[in-house]
C-alpha positions as CSV (number, residue, x, y, z in Angstrom):
1,X,6.5,-5.3,-25.9
2,X,8.3,-8.5,-25.7
3,X,10.4,-7.2,-22.9
4,X,7.4,-6.8,-20.7
5,X,6.4,-10.4,-21.3
6,X,9.9,-11.7,-20.6
7,X,10.0,-9.7,-17.4
8,X,6.6,-11.0,-16.3
9,X,7.9,-14.6,-17.0
10,X,11.1,-14.0,-15.0
11,X,9.0,-12.7,-12.1
12,X,6.9,-15.8,-12.1
13,X,10.1,-18.0,-12.2
14,X,11.4,-16.1,-9.2
15,X,8.1,-16.5,-7.3
16,X,8.3,-20.2,-8.0
17,X,11.8,-20.5,-6.8
18,X,10.9,-18.6,-3.5
19,X,7.9,-21.0,-3.0
20,X,10.2,-24.1,-3.6
21,X,12.6,-22.8,-0.9
22,X,9.8,-21.9,1.5
23,X,8.2,-25.4,1.1
24,X,11.5,-27.3,1.6
25,X,11.4,-28.5,5.1
26,X,15.0,-29.8,5.0
27,X,16.4,-26.2,4.8
28,X,16.9,-24.3,8.1
29,X,15.1,-21.0,8.4
30,X,18.3,-18.8,8.4
31,X,19.5,-20.7,5.3
32,X,16.2,-20.0,3.7
33,X,16.7,-16.3,4.4
34,X,20.2,-16.5,2.8
35,X,18.9,-18.2,-0.3
36,X,15.9,-16.0,-0.8
37,X,17.6,-12.6,-0.2
38,X,19.3,-12.5,-3.6
39,X,16.1,-13.7,-5.3
40,X,14.0,-11.0,-3.6
41,X,16.6,-8.4,-4.6
42,X,16.3,-9.5,-8.2
43,X,12.6,-9.4,-8.0
44,X,12.6,-5.8,-6.7
45,X,14.7,-4.7,-9.6
46,X,12.6,-6.6,-12.2
47,X,9.4,-5.2,-10.7
48,X,10.7,-1.7,-10.9
49,X,11.8,-2.3,-14.5
50,X,8.4,-3.8,-15.3
51,X,6.6,-0.7,-13.9
52,X,9.0,1.6,-15.7
53,X,8.4,-0.1,-19.1
54,X,4.6,-0.3,-18.5
55,X,4.7,3.5,-17.7
56,X,6.6,4.2,-20.9
57,X,4.4,2.0,-22.9
58,X,1.3,3.8,-21.7
59,X,2.9,7.3,-21.7
60,X,5.4,7.4,-24.6
61,X,7.7,10.4,-24.6
62,X,7.2,12.8,-27.5
63,X,10.2,13.2,-29.8
64,X,13.3,15.0,-28.5
65,X,11.9,14.9,-25.0
66,X,13.2,13.2,-22.0
67,X,11.2,10.2,-21.0
68,X,10.4,11.7,-17.5
69,X,10.4,8.3,-15.8
70,X,12.3,9.7,-12.8
71,X,9.3,11.9,-12.0
72,X,7.0,8.9,-12.1
73,X,9.0,6.6,-9.7
74,X,8.4,6.6,-6.0
75,X,11.7,6.6,-4.2
76,X,11.5,3.6,-1.8
């Protein structure tokens, strides 16, 4: 699945962005928090999407059946 590969690449880019912010000593701690919050929110959504797609790839629904992804998810 190409979408899984693209999501994995996007997650790596987000990790790189967080590392860049963390290692920049010219940014104050509270500003780092403000910069990282939207990145970490994006990462959470992409991680859940990756888990969902991986689950569906490994457990494809039979025809005319709902995918059942909501039963698989942990509600965090």
